[in-house]
N, C-alpha and C positions, 0 to 999 in steps of 0.2 A: 032178926037183929044180929044174931051171931054170924050169919052168913055175910051180912054187910060189913061187919068188923073184919072178918077174914079177908074179904075182897079188898077192903080198904088197906089192910096191912100188906097184902100182896102188891097192891099198886105202889105203896110207899117203898117196899123193898125193891121192886123193879126200877122205880125212879132212882133210888139211891145207888143201886147197882149200875144203872146206866150212867149216872153222874160220875161215879168212880172210874168207870171204864174210859169215859171221855176225858176225865181229868188226867189219868195216867197216860193216855194217848197224846194229849197236849204236852205233857211233861217231856215226852220223848222227842217232840218236835221243837218246842219253844225253849231251847237252852243253847248255850254256845257249843258249837262242835269244834273241839280242839283237834290239832293235828294228830292223826292216828299214831304217830311216832311216840307221843307222850304216853299213850296206853301201852304200846309195845314195850317201852323201856321198863315199865312196872311189871307187866305180866311175864315177859320173857325171863327176867331175873328170878321171879317167883317160881317159875316152872323148873328151874335148874336144881340139881342135887345141892344140898346145903354146904358142901365143901368145894363148890365150883370156883370161888374167887377169893384170893388172898388179899386183894386191894380193891377199895372202892374210891371213886372220885366224885365229890359233890361240890356244887357251886353253880356258877352262871354259864352262859353260852360261851364266854371266853375260854373256860376250862373245857367245855364240851367240844370245841373245835381244835383244841391244842393237844389232846391226849388220845392216842389210838391204842386200845388194849391189844390189838393184833400185833402191832409192831413191838410192844413191850414183851409179849410172849416169844416172838421170834428172836429177840435179842438174847434173853437168858431164861426163858421158861416161866416167867412170873404171870400168874393168872390174875386178871383185873376186870373191872366193869366201870364204865363211865356213866355215872348216874346224875350228871349235871343237867340242869335245865336253865331256861332264861328266868332266873330265880334269885333275885337279890333280896333274900329274906332269911334271916337266921331261924325264925320260927318254923318255916316250912322245911328248912334243912334238918332241923331237929326231928321232925316227924318222918322225914325220909330215912334217917338213921334208925328210927323205931321200926320202920317197915323192913329195912335191910336185915335187922337182927332177928326178925321173925322167920326168915327163910335162908339166911346165909351166916357163915361164921368167919368173917374177915379177920385178918391180923392187923391191917392198917386201913385207916380212913383218911384220905387226903382231901382237904377242904380249902377253897380259895379265900375264905373269910371275907367275901366281897361286900357284906352288909355291915362291916364293923363300924363304919362311920356314917351310916345311913339312918336318919331318924324319920324317914318317910312312913306315914301311916298306911295301913291297908286300903283305906278309902281313897288315898292319893295315887296308889298304883295297884288298882284292884285286880287286874288280870294276873299279876305275879302270884297272888294268893289263890284266886279261883282256879287257875289251871292245875295247880297241885291238888287242891281239894277235889275238883271234879274228876280227875283221872286217878285218884287213889282207890284201888280195888277193895280195900278192907274198910267196911263201914264204921267199925268202932274207932279206928284211927281217924277216919274222915270226921266223925262226930267230935272227937277230942280236939282236932285241929280247928274246926268251926268255932267251938266254944273259946278256944285260945285267941282266935282272931277277933271275936266279938269282945272279949275281955280287954284286948289291946286297943281296940277301936270300936266303941259302941255304935258308931254309925254303920258298921257292917252288921246287918241283920242276920241272925241265925236262920230265920225262916227263909230268907232269900237264897241262902246256900242250900237248904234242904229242899226248897221248892224253886228251882231256877226259873220257872215260868214267871214268877213275880218280878224277877230281875230283867228278864229278856222278853217281856211281853211285846215290846216294840218290833220284834222280829216278824210279827204278822205282815208287815209291809215289805219285808226283805226275804221272804221264804224262797229257797232254792231247792233243787232236787236233793242236795246233800242233807238238808234238814229232815228229810223223811227216811233217811238211811240209818242203820245202826251205827253208833259211835265207833265201835270196834268189835270185830269178830276174831277171836284168837285162832291162830294157825300155828302149826309146828314151824319154828323159826331157826332150826339148827343150821341152816345154810346162811343165816344172816350174819355177816362178818363184822358188823358195826360194833356190837357189844356196847350200845348206848351212845357212842360218839357221833359226831357230825363231820363226815369227810367231804369237804367242799372242793369240788373240782373246777377250778377257775384257770383259764389259760393265761389271761393277761396279768392277773395279780394286782398288787397295790403299788402305786407310784407316789412320789412326793416325800418319801422318807429315806434317809440314809442311816446306816448303822454308825452313829457317831456318839460321843459322850454326852452331847447336849440333850439327847432324848431322855436321859435319866438323871440329869443334874437339876438340883432344886435346893432352896434354903429350907431349913427345918420348919415345919408347920406347927402351930399351936392348936390345931383342930383336935377336938376331944372325941373320944370313942362314944358311940351311941349306947346309952345305958340300956335301952329296951332290947337291942340286939345282942349286946354283951351278955345279958342275962340268959338269952336263949342259946348262945354259943357255949356259955358255961354249963348249961344243962346238957347240951350235946356232948361236950368233952367229958363230963362226969359219967354220962351213960356209956360212953366208949370205954372209959377206964374201969368202970364196974364190970365190963365184959372182957377185960384184958385186951383191949384194942388200942393200938398206938395211934394217936392223932398227929397228923402232919399238916402244917400250913404250906400249901403249894401255890406259888405265884408265877403264872405264865409270863412270858416276855411281852410286855405291852409297849406299844409305840405312842399312841395318842394320850395314854394316861400314865406313862412311865414316870415323868417328873412328879406327878401328884402322889404316886405311891412312894417315891423316894422321900418326899417331904414329910410323909407320915411314918417313915420307917422306924425311927427311934421309939415312938409311941406304940407302934404295932408290935415290934419285937419285945418290948417290955411287957405288954399284955400277954403275948403268946408264951414267953419264957416263964412267966409267973404261973401259968396254967399247965406247965409241963408239956407244951406242944412243940414238936420238932418243926424245923423250917427248911424248905427247899425253895430257893429263890432264883428264878430265871429273869427277873426284872432288873437286869443290870448289863453293862457293856461286856464284862468278862464272860458271862454266860452266853450272850449273843454271839461273841466271837468264837467261843469254844464249840458251840454246836453248828457254827457256820450259817447263821441266819442270812437270808437274802430277801430283802423286803419285796422286790418285784415279783418273786414267785412264791413266797411263804405267807403273804397276808392278802386279805381282801379289803381290809380297812385298818384302822388304827389299833384294833384289839383282837380281831378274829382271824384265825389262820386258815390257810388252804391245807389240803391233805399233805402237801410237801413239807410245810412247816411242822405239821403234826408229827410226821415221821421223824424229823430231826429232834424235836423235844422229847418224844416218847422213847426213842432209843437211848438218849442220854439219861433220861429219868430211870429207865430200867437198870442201868449200871449203878445209879445212886441208891435206889431201893435195895438192890441186891447187896451192895457193899456196906451200906449203913445199917441195914436191918436184917441181913442174913436170911432173906426169904428163899424158900425152896425152889430149885430149878426143876420144873415138872415137864421138861421137854422130852424126857424118856419114859413118861408114864402113859397110862391109857388116855388121859385127858388130851394128850398131844394130837391124837388122831383128828378130833373135831377142830382144834385150833389150827392145825396145819391145813385142813380142808378149807377152812374159812379164809386163811391167808392166801391160799392159791386162787380162790375165787376173787379176792380183793385184787391181787396182782393182775389177774386176767382182765377184770373190769377197768382197772386204772392203767393198764398197759405198762407195768413196772416190774415185770419178771426180772429176777436177778439183782434187785436193788440191795438185798441183804445176802 
């Protein structure tokens, strides 16, 4: 009898072990495989010494394409990291700042406040939230973010975030070779000159717009700020101030949405100034003319810039950050060796030696 019980227990254990192994294996396959760049951006920053960056940029893809940290450093030695993603969510931006503060000690965080008027729930734009959750390396932050998302929108199941197979079970019929590969394997990225940004190399650029006042002209809008996103931005601002970090609202030059931002400007600035947030605004004709924007070569669409547009904005921004906030010029420190090597690699790949 005892022998039968032991044999029965062993069978149950083997069955459960086999089930767990199969379940874990399926989890690795049946989930969405995000662009490896999303993992790179998190892990590369995490692996750097804690004093590597004085400035961080967070926001959407509009900011990701318009700010190049390499050009900022070459202008006046300011170290920075572009931590923007396609991410119109104040909630996930808050947790990005939490992640930054674990590994870096920035002096300034520049945010585009892109979700300030957006009441869209996570279930209505699910990928915005899932891509940040899925690529977050630190599980405790991932867990806190999942709970916050569920609290904001109960339709977003906590279990579906923890067990992606429940959400992506339909992938059975769409499996490709990539689904059987690891999401990301970290490698030494010292030669990576992007520092989080997206340098778009487009020969033809964008046509159909001219740099004229009409792009940024609009009547004042009565649109109200999103309560749910303002609460998360307020938490982000408070977290920064608690850590002696200056928060700056940074608005890249937008063509397709320029007038919309102008219409909201009075409400936007009232909110930002009441929270002690600085403002750097490129979304106007004066800024466009000052930096010499050329629509045909500087844009790929109404909001996203080519690397040429990014160089123009970044160089001008470097002077503003240096002049307004007195950031240290580190071009003569040990840090310059890696930054200069990355810049030389960028110039070689984009065939722009001598542009600075």
